[in-house]
C-alpha positions in Angstrom: 88.7 -30.8 113.5 85.1 -32.5 112.2 82.7 -30.6 111.2 79.2 -31.9 109.9 77.2 -30.3 107.4 73.6 -31.2 104.9 75.5 -33.2 102.8 78.0 -35.2 105.3 76.1 -35.0 108.6 78.3 -37.0 110.3 81.3 -34.8 109.0 84.1 -35.4 106.2 85.2 -38.6 105.4 88.8 -39.5 104.4 89.6 -38.9 101.1 89.7 -41.8 99.0 92.2 -42.4 96.0 90.1 -43.0 92.7 90.6 -46.5 92.2 89.6 -47.3 96.3 86.2 -46.3 96.0 85.0 -49.7 94.4 86.8 -51.6 97.8 86.8 -49.0 100.3 84.4 -46.4 99.6 81.1 -46.0 100.6 78.1 -48.9 100.0 76.7 -46.0 97.3 80.2 -45.5 95.5 81.0 -49.2 94.9 77.2 -49.6 94.1 78.0 -46.9 90.8 81.8 -47.7 90.4 81.4 -51.1 88.2 80.7 -48.1 85.6 83.4 -46.2 86.3 85.7 -48.5 84.2 88.8 -47.1 84.1 88.8 -46.5 88.3 89.5 -42.9 88.1 86.9 -41.4 90.3 84.6 -40.0 87.7 82.2 -41.5 84.8 81.6 -40.6 81.6 78.7 -41.8 79.7 80.8 -43.5 77.3 81.8 -45.6 80.7 78.0 -46.4 81.4 77.6 -47.9 78.1 80.0 -50.0 78.5 79.2 -51.1 81.6 75.7 -52.0 80.4 77.3 -53.5 77.4 79.2 -55.8 80.2 75.7 -56.3 81.9 74.6 -58.1 78.5 72.7 -55.4 77.7 71.7 -54.4 73.9 73.2 -51.5 72.0 69.6 -49.8 71.9 68.9 -49.9 76.0 72.7 -48.9 77.4 73.4 -45.9 75.2 69.5 -44.9 76.1 70.4 -45.3 79.9 74.0 -44.3 80.0 72.3 -41.0 78.7 69.3 -40.9 80.9 71.4 -41.6 84.2 73.9 -39.1 83.1 72.0 -36.0 81.7 68.3 -36.2 83.5 69.7 -36.8 87.1 72.7 -38.0 88.2 75.9 -35.6 85.9 75.1 -32.3 87.6 74.2 -32.7 91.1 77.6 -34.9 91.7 79.7 -31.7 90.1 82.1 -29.9 92.4 81.6 -27.1 90.1 78.6 -24.7 89.7 79.2 -24.6 85.5 77.6 -28.1 84.1 80.6 -29.6 82.4 79.1 -31.0 78.8 80.6 -33.9 79.0 78.0 -34.9 81.7 80.9 -36.6 84.1 79.7 -38.4 87.4 82.2 -37.6 90.5 82.2 -40.5 92.8 83.2 -38.7 95.5 80.6 -36.7 95.3 77.4 -39.3 94.7 75.6 -39.1 98.0 74.6 -35.6 96.6 72.3 -37.2 93.9 70.5 -39.4 96.0 67.5 -39.2 94.9 63.6 -39.2 97.1 60.9 -42.0 96.8 63.6 -44.5 97.4 64.0 -47.6 99.6 66.2 -45.9 101.6 69.1 -48.2 102.2 71.6 -46.0 101.7 71.2 -43.0 103.7 72.1 -39.5 103.1 75.9 -40.1 102.9 75.8 -43.8 101.1 75.8 -45.8 103.2 73.7 -49.1 103.8 71.1 -49.0 105.8 70.8 -53.2 106.7 67.9 -52.1 108.7 65.4 -50.4 105.9 66.9 -53.2 103.4 65.2 -55.9 105.3 61.7 -53.8 106.0 61.9 -54.4 101.8 61.6 -58.3 101.9 58.9 -57.8 105.8 56.4 -55.9 103.9 56.8 -56.6 100.0 57.5 -60.5 100.2 54.1 -61.4 100.5 54.8 -65.4 100.7 58.1 -65.3 102.5 60.3 -66.6 99.0 63.5 -64.2 100.2 62.6 -62.5 96.7 60.3 -60.7 95.0 58.3 -60.7 92.2 58.0 -58.2 89.8 54.0 -57.2 90.6 55.9 -57.0 93.9 58.4 -54.8 93.0 55.5 -52.4 91.6 53.7 -52.7 95.0 57.1 -51.5 96.4 57.1 -48.2 94.2 53.7 -47.4 95.4 54.2 -47.8 98.6 57.4 -45.8 98.5 56.4 -43.5 95.7 56.6 -39.1 97.6 54.2 -36.6 96.0 55.3 -34.7 93.0 59.2 -36.8 93.0 58.2 -37.3 90.0 62.1 -37.6 88.9 62.5 -40.0 92.2 59.3 -42.5 91.6 60.7 -42.6 87.8 64.4 -43.3 88.7 63.0 -45.7 91.0 61.3 -47.7 88.1 64.5 -47.5 85.9 66.7 -49.0 88.6 64.8 -52.1 89.7 63.5 -53.1 85.7 66.7 -53.2 85.4 67.8 -55.3 88.5 64.6 -57.7 87.5 65.5 -58.1 84.2 69.2 -58.6 85.0 68.8 -61.0 87.7 65.3 -62.8 88.3 65.7 -66.5 88.2 63.2 -67.8 85.4 60.2 -68.0 87.8 60.6 -64.7 87.8 61.8 -63.9 91.6 64.7 -61.5 92.0 66.2 -63.0 95.2 67.2 -61.0 98.5 70.9 -62.3 98.3 71.4 -60.4 94.6 69.2 -57.8 95.6 71.6 -57.2 98.8 74.6 -57.7 96.5 73.8 -55.5 93.7 74.2 -52.3 96.6 77.8 -53.2 97.2 78.1 -53.6 93.1 79.0 -57.2 93.4 76.7 -58.8 91.9 77.8 -56.1 88.7 81.4 -57.8 88.4 79.7 -61.1 89.2 78.2 -61.1 86.0 79.8 -59.3 83.9 82.5 -62.7 84.5 79.6 -65.0 83.5 79.0 -62.9 80.7 82.8 -63.0 79.6 82.1 -66.8 79.9 79.0 -67.3 77.7 76.6 -66.8 80.0 74.1 -64.4 77.7 71.0 -62.5 78.5 67.4 -62.6 77.3 66.9 -60.4 74.1 63.0 -60.2 76.0 64.9 -59.4 79.0 67.4 -56.2 77.8 70.6 -58.9 75.5 70.9 -58.4 72.5 68.6 -58.6 69.2 70.1 -61.2 67.1 73.1 -62.2 68.9 74.9 -59.0 67.8 72.7 -55.7 68.8 
């Protein structure tokens, strides 16, 4: 019997093994599973910190981002338990429960990728059809997507898109559509991690290591 609920409108999904979320999960599960460093289906703050470091962000940005991600928004909504866990785990199986407002709606309520909503971002905010967004256009998008009194959702969108721009925008300040698309399924993060291992560095003014070490 396939019984739908408010959290899974189309009914229950086949249960995946923890290591399968990165390859067979929903787009949202793939998007987040980069930070599940040991692929056990649960992300802890120290794993998120390691993930941000692997992307090239400095120590301060990595640790504050990890704590904000877990404590302020994502951990408790994904928990299958009523009592909060002081380790602030994020459960990939339930990551769609943490979907916030004031977003682009490129992920639906079950964490699936919505191609139409994604295309709408660039149809509306890519003013000169360059197949990408300047930071000023991202700011316009934030304003356009902002829901009334949804301070948490709006702040989280500022956080996510600012980091994506710092991470992937080119030298002209354009965040390319192809990179935005690949971050939705997480593949961009793995590519950037590989580039960091090969010696490519994130500039300090975009959140990279200070003095080459911090």
